[in-house]
N, C-alpha and C positions, 0 to 999 in steps of 0.2 A: 902696154906700159906696166910698170910695177905698181899696180893699183887695182881697185875693184871696178874701174870703169868698164871693163869688158862685160860686166853684168848685163848691160843693155846694148852692147855694140854701139854705144854712143859715148859722149864724154860728160863730167859732173862738176858760192864762195862764202865762206864765212870764216871759220875759226879753228883754232886749236891752241891748247896750252902746252907748253913744255912741261913734261912730267905728268901728263894725264895718266892715271892708272885705273884699272878696273876695280872700282871700290865696292866690294861686296860685303864689307863688314862695318861700314858707316854710311852716313848720308852726304858725304862731301863729294857730290857728283855734278854740281852745277857750275858751269863756266860762264862768265860774262864776257861779251865780245863788243868792242867798239871798232868801227871801220871809218877812217878819215879819208876824204878826197881832197887833194891839194892841187892848186894851179901850179904848173911848171915854174913860173917865175917866183913863186912863194916857197919853193921846196926847201931852200937853204934856211930861210927865216923860220919856217915851220919846224924843222929839225932842231934848230937852236932853241926854239921855244919849248919843245918837248924836253930837251936836256935841262933847261932852266926849271921846268915844272918838276922833273924828277929830283933835281937838287933840293927843291923845296920839300918834297916828300921825305927825302933822306934827312934833312935837317930836323924834321919833326918826328922822326922815328916811325914813319908809316910802315906797318908790318906786313903788308900784302904785296905780292909780286905781280907785276904786269909785264908779260912777255910781248915783245914787239916783233912784227912780221912785215917785211916789205913785199909788195905784190910784184912778182917777176913776170907774170903773164896776165892777160886781161888789162885792166886799168893799172898801168905801172906807176901812176902817181897816187896810189892808194896805200894806206898803212893800216894794219889791223893790230889790235892789242887784246890779249886774252889773259884773264885772271887764272890763277890756279883753281882746281876744282874745290869748291867750298859748299857748305850747307847754305840753305836759304837765309838762315838767321845770321850768318857771318856777313852777308851783304849789308845788313843794318849797321853793324859795327864799322864796316869799311866805309860806308857813307859818312858816318859821323867823323871818323878819323881823317878823311880826306878833305873835309870842308875847310880846314886851315889853309889849304893851297888852292882853293877855288879861284881866288883873285889872280894868282899866278897863271892859272890855266886860261882864264878869260883874257888876260893882258898879253900873254906871250904866245899862246897857241891859237885861240879862236879867231883872231883877225886873219889868219892865213888859211882858214878852212873854206873850201867850197861847199862841203856838206859833211855830215856825220850820221852814221846809223849805229844802233845798238840792239842787242838781243841777248837772251840767255840760251844756253845749250845744256841740256841734260845728257850727260854721257851714259850711253846704254851698253854696259859690259856684256849683256846677254846677246846683243846683236853684233858684237865686235870680236875680233881675233887678235888679241894681244897677250903675250906671255905675262903671267901674274908678276907685278912689280916692274914691268918694262914701261918706260915712259915714251912719249912722242918727241922727246928732245932730239932735234936733228937739224942738219944744215938746211934742208928743204922739206916742205910738206906739199903734197897735192891735196887740194881741198875741193870736194865735190858737193854741189847742192842738188837735192832731190825735191822738186816741187810736185806734189801729188794732185790727183784729181779731187774735186770737192767731195766731202762726205766721209764719214768714219770708216766706211767699208774699204776705201783705198788705203787708209792709214793702217787698219788692222791687217790687210793683205800684205802690205809692204813689210810690216814688222814681223809677221809670221814667217815670211819668206827669208828675211834677213836673219832671223833666229836659226832657221834650218841651215842656211849657208854657213853661219858661224859655227854651228855644231859639226857640220861636215869638215870645215877647215881644221877644227880641233881634233876630230877623229883621225883625219888623214895626215896630221902634222904638216899642213900646208905652210909653205915658207913665207907667204905674204902676210904682213901684219897691217891691221887697220883698226880704227876706232870709229864708231857711228854714234852720233848724238841727235837728240830730238830738239828742234828749235822751239823755244818758249818765249812768249811775249814779244815777238817780232811784228813788223807791220805786214800789210797785205802782200807786199812783194817778197817777203822773206821765204826761204825754202822751208819745207816741213822737216826734212832730215838732212844731216850733213855727214859726210864721210871724210876722214883725214887719214892719209897714208904717208908715213915718213920715208925719207930717202937721204942717204949720206952724200949723194952727188948727183949731177945730171946723168952721168952714166948709169948710176943705180936706178934713177927714176925711169930711164928709158928701156930698161930690161923688160922683156916679155915674161910673164909668169909661166912656169912650167911645172905642172899642167896649168892650163887656163882655168879661170874660176868655174866655168860651166863644165869643163871636163872633170875637174875635181869633184863637183857636186854629183855628176853622173857616176863617177867611180864609187861614191859612197852610197847613193840612193838608187842607182840604176837609171837607164836612159829615159824611161817613161816618166818617172817621178822627177828627175832632173829637169826635163823639158816643161813639166807642169809648174815647177817652182819658178823657172825662168819666165814663163807666160804670166804668172801672177804678178811678178815684179813689173814687167812691161805694161800690163793692163792697168796697174795702179798709177803709172807715171803720167804727168802732164808735161814736164820739161826737166832737163838735166843740163847742168853747166859745170865747168871746172876751171880752176886756175892753180898756179904754183906760187907759193910764198917762200921767202928765205928768212932765216932767223936774223934779226937785227940787234946785235949786242949793244950798239951805241945808244939805242932808244929804249932798251929794256930797263925796267926798274926792278931791282932785286931787293927783297926784304932784308933788312939788317940781320945778320946771323945765319943767312943761308949760304 
């Protein structure tokens, strides 16, 4: 597939924001993600409630964008919402600004939820392969979770390998683009890292990369070093899962002026 999942010859949910960029000149690299699970019978009422909540935000000039994603694979009655990349300090201001619509959220949305989870994701430009200024705004995204083995050694090994892979992709002008983020403040079931790969269509998503990720790495570093990088990734892994999301314009809240 047109993604990084061949890293493990396995497959890799959480989040992505439309317009994520490799921010190397500021600290706006933190994305907040909410994922809602809805009962099939409540789907229509839930979506109506989200639209009502967004209308409240609009009426009060809420200046932060929330991009909505509908889960196309995995639990298809799940919805994810991602903030734009912000600084940690910006979330304090967002929290204050959003309180005016808390009652709308509780009355119109919460009654239709089976559950909701939230986490922050720190976008890691040094582990990613995205042309500078290119966002992840797209019709589809493949979202991959990496759950690592316990201990800092696995985290360090994964990050070091991902950095080498990203450097090889940059050096070889690899055609596949992706963003990796480190999950922060999630619960015990949260992944440690998340990978997001954009696609324009299902046909685009289904294309096999040429060369494959490991062939690309071997072309840059040589076969022996490439195999060592691959082994370090596999050795750090506890589990991997993935799903595909589609952009949902109807449930997206866009900041006034954008």
